[in-house]
C-alpha positions in Angstrom: 0.0 -0.4 -0.2 2.6 2.3 1.1 4.6 1.6 -2.7 1.0 2.7 -4.3 0.8 5.9 -2.1 4.6 7.0 -3.1 3.9 6.1 -6.7 0.4 8.3 -6.7 2.2 10.9 -4.9 5.0 11.4 -7.9 2.5 10.8 -10.1 0.2 14.2 -8.6 3.7 16.4 -8.9 2.8 17.2 -12.8 -0.3 18.3 -12.4 0.1 20.2 -9.2 1.2 24.4 -10.4 2.6 26.9 -7.3 3.3 30.0 -6.6 5.4 30.8 -4.1 5.8 33.7 -1.8 8.3 35.3 1.1 6.5 35.8 4.6 7.8 38.7 6.8 7.4 41.6 8.5 10.2 43.2 6.7 12.5 43.1 3.7 15.2 40.4 4.1 18.3 40.8 2.8 19.2 37.4 2.8 16.5 36.5 0.5 17.5 39.2 -2.1 20.8 37.7 -2.1 19.2 34.1 -2.2 16.4 35.0 -5.6 18.4 38.3 -7.3 21.1 37.5 -9.3 21.0 40.1 -11.0 21.0 44.0 -10.1 18.2 44.5 -12.2 15.4 43.0 -10.0 12.0 43.8 -8.7 10.5 42.0 -5.1 6.2 42.3 -5.2 5.2 43.4 -2.4 1.7 42.4 -1.3 -0.3 40.8 1.9 -2.2 37.2 3.0 -5.4 38.9 2.5 -5.1 40.7 -0.9 -3.1 36.7 -2.5 -5.6 35.3 -1.0 -8.7 37.2 -2.3 -7.6 38.0 -6.2 -7.8 33.6 -6.5 -10.4 31.5 -7.4 -11.7 28.9 -4.4 -9.9 26.3 -6.1 -6.5 27.9 -5.0 -5.4 26.7 -2.2 -3.4 29.5 0.3 -1.1 27.9 2.7 1.5 28.6 5.4 4.7 26.1 4.4 5.8 23.5 7.4 9.3 22.9 7.7 9.2 19.6 9.5 12.4 17.4 10.4 11.5 14.3 8.2 13.6 12.0 10.3 11.8 12.5 12.7 7.8 14.1 12.0 5.5 11.9 10.0 3.9 13.8 7.3 0.3 14.1 8.0 -1.4 11.7 5.0 -5.3 11.5 2.9 -4.5 15.1 1.3 -2.7 15.0 -1.8 -1.5 19.2 -1.3 -0.3 18.0 2.2 3.0 17.4 0.7 3.1 20.7 -0.9 3.0 22.6 2.0 5.4 20.7 3.4 9.2 21.2 3.4 12.5 20.5 5.6 13.4 22.2 8.7 16.6 23.8 6.0 15.1 26.0 4.2 12.6 27.6 7.4 14.8 31.0 6.8 12.4 31.3 3.2 9.6 31.8 5.4 7.1 30.3 3.3 3.1 30.8 1.5 2.0 28.9 -1.6 -0.7 29.3 -3.9 -1.2 25.8 -4.8 -3.4 24.6 -7.9 -3.9 20.7 -8.4 -6.0 19.7 -11.9 -5.3 16.4 -11.7 -7.1 14.7 -14.0 -10.7 13.0 -13.7 -14.2 11.4 -15.4 -17.3 10.2 -13.9 -16.0 11.3 -10.1 -12.7 8.7 -11.2 -9.2 9.8 -11.4 -7.1 9.1 -14.7 -4.3 7.9 -12.9 -1.4 7.1 -15.3 -2.1 10.2 -17.8 1.3 12.4 -18.2 0.8 16.1 -18.1 2.7 18.5 -21.4 1.2 22.0 -19.5 4.6 23.3 -17.9 2.6 26.3 -16.3 -0.7 27.2 -15.3 -2.1 30.7 -16.1 -4.0 32.7 -13.5 -6.2 35.8 -14.5 -5.3 38.1 -11.3 -6.1 41.8 -10.5 -2.7 43.3 -10.3 -4.0 46.2 -8.0 -5.6 44.2 -5.8 -3.0 42.2 -5.0 -0.3 44.7 -5.3 0.8 46.8 -2.3 4.0 48.5 -3.7 7.1 46.7 -6.0 10.4 47.2 -4.3 13.5 47.7 -6.5 16.1 46.1 -6.1 18.7 48.1 -3.5 21.9 47.9 -6.1 19.6 48.7 -9.6 21.2 51.5 -11.3 18.3 54.7 -11.4 17.7 53.6 -15.2 16.2 50.2 -14.2 13.8 51.9 -11.4 12.8 54.4 -13.9 12.3 52.0 -16.3 9.7 50.0 -13.6 8.3 53.2 -12.6 7.4 54.0 -16.3 5.7 50.4 -16.9 3.6 50.7 -13.5 2.5 54.2 -15.4 2.0 52.9 -18.7 -0.4 50.4 -17.4 -2.2 52.6 -15.3 -1.8 50.6 -12.1 -1.6 51.9 -9.1 0.5 50.7 -6.5 4.2 52.3 -5.4 7.4 51.3 -7.1 10.2 52.3 -4.8 14.1 51.3 -3.7 14.1 48.4 -0.9 14.9 50.2 3.0 17.9 48.3 1.9 19.3 50.9 0.2 19.4 53.7 2.3 22.8 54.2 4.1 23.0 52.2 7.4 23.0 54.0 11.1 26.0 53.7 12.9 
């Protein structure tokens, strides 16, 4: 039974779409360093409520639980559980995930064995309803910040575009 569940869980992965967010009260210099590989980068600031409200009901928005897989048991009975659990080593990510499972079925039966050729899912979203502000990477050149502001204005977005607070000089 365990082996069959393992095969099924592996198969479900291809039908699961995930969008990841970092949750924190403040910006994280470590997250900028991990995810902004070049100086021309931005971060989107939003809230849990705004993200949840702009997505359809079939999207699960959940906080990732960090567990020690050697000593803790992953809950069973829900195909989404594996996607909101990660190794403790990643706790610094403080992750929130928006998750869609589009498992194929017919007449209430899961069509296991089918392959998924889609590489992603397009989800319509109201960006003005989602985004509070766009933060520009602390070391970005001025032209890049200007370009982000210009595009934001061109498409009539109402959110603020500003440099990361980490761009300010430190207080000694």
